N, C-alpha and C positions, 0 to 999 in steps of 0.2 A: 251761782252756777257751780255745781259740784266738779265738773270736769273742766277746770280752767285751761287745761292744755288744748281744749277744742274751741275755746272762745275766740271769736274774730272781733277785732276792734277797729280796724281801719275803715274809714267811711267808704273808700272805693270797694272794699270787700263786701260791705253791707249793701251798697247799691247794686253790686253784681248779683247778689242773691235776690234782691227785690226785682230786678229786671228779669231774672230767670223764672221766678215763681209766677204761675198763672191763676192761682186761687189763694184766698186767705180764709181761714176759719176764725169766726168770731164767737166767743162764749160769754155769756152773761147770766144774770139772774133777775127775774121779775116776780110778780105776785104768784104766778103759776109754777115757779120753780126754775131750775136751770135750763138753759138752751144753748145749742151750738149749731152753727150753719156755715156753709161755704159761700163766699161771694167773689165775684171778679172785683178787681181793685185798681186804683191808680194812686200815685203818690207824688209828693214833692219833698225835697230835702233842702233845708237852708241851714248851713253849718252842720250841727249834729241834731237839729230838730226835724223829726219826721212827721209828716201829715199824710194820712191815708184818706182816700175817697172811695165810696161805693154807693150803689143805688139799690132800690128795692121797691116793692109795692107801697102804695100810700095807706093801705089798711092791713090789719092783721096784728099778730103778736109782736113781731119785730117793730112795726111802726108804733105800737103802743109803748113798748119798752123804751124805744129811742126818743119818743116825745118827752119822756121824763128825764132825759140826760143820763141814760144808763151807763154805768161803769162797766167796762168789758176787759177781757183778755183776748189777745189775738195770736195766731200762729200761722206761718206759711213755711213750706219746705220744698226742696227740689234736689235734683242730682241723685236720685235713688238708683242704687245698683247693689244687688246681692253679691257679697264676697263669701265664697264658699271655703270650706276647710274639711279636713278629714274627720272631724268630730262635730256633733251638733252644736256644742258650746263654743266651738271655734268660728262658727258662721257669724257674719256681721253685715251691716248695711251701710253703704256710703250715702251721705246726705249733707245738705247745708240747710240751715233754718234760721228764721228770724221770729222772735216772739216778744210780746210786751203787753202793756196795759195802757188804758186811756179812757177818754170820755167821748161818747158819740154825740155830735151836735147836728140836728137837722138843719139843712140849708133851705132858706125860705125864698130869697129873691131869685129871679131868673138869671141874673148875672152870676150869683154864687153857684147855682145849679149847673150852669154852663161850664164854669171853671172846674167843678168836680167831675162832671161827665167827660170833659175834655181830657182830664188826667186819666180817667178809666180807659177811654178809647185810645189815647196815646200809648198807654202801657200795653194794651191788647194788640194794637195794630202798627205802632210806630208812627202813626200819622197824627197831626194836631190841627187839622183843617176841617173838622166836622161841623155840620150845621145841626142845631137842635131847635126845632120849631117850638114856639110858645105852647101850642096845644099839647105837645109831647111832654114838655116840662111840667105842665099842670098835672099830668097823670103820673108823674114819676117822683118818688121820694129820693132825694140825694142827701148823703150824709158825709160829714167830715169827722174823721177820727183823730182827735187831738191826742197824740201819743205822749204819755207821761214817762214811761220807761220802755226801753227796748234793748235787746241784746241779740247776738247772733252766735251760732256755733256750727262746726262742721266736723264730720268724721270722714276723712278722705284717705285714710290709711291704705296701704298697699296690699 
């Protein structure tokens, strides 16, 4: 990270960013080339180990890439606010972000899928008492993103 003065390392700071972000962008590469797309997500943190969960359709380019255990990069950000100045070059943007790399693992069993979807719904709604019927689970692809590296930074200047 070039701007180490903006790096955030405290796990509570990292969790606060995760809680505030409502979408994550995932970038990867497959036989067709590069791709990037936004997804809703959920997460767990155990110690300093981050695991992300998201869902998608069971068919299509993402499903094909992820079936191969696709290596990806991810990014999420929040807290956007334009900071104005008298000159164009003096303008800046306030933000907080988390980014990293990892491997996408498709979840197969209904129990694994429920765990992943519960994390997504808990993040989105604050509730963790949702029901996921078996018929819905069969039609939904759920993924675990095993995060290998992650970091966070912020530009909160005044």
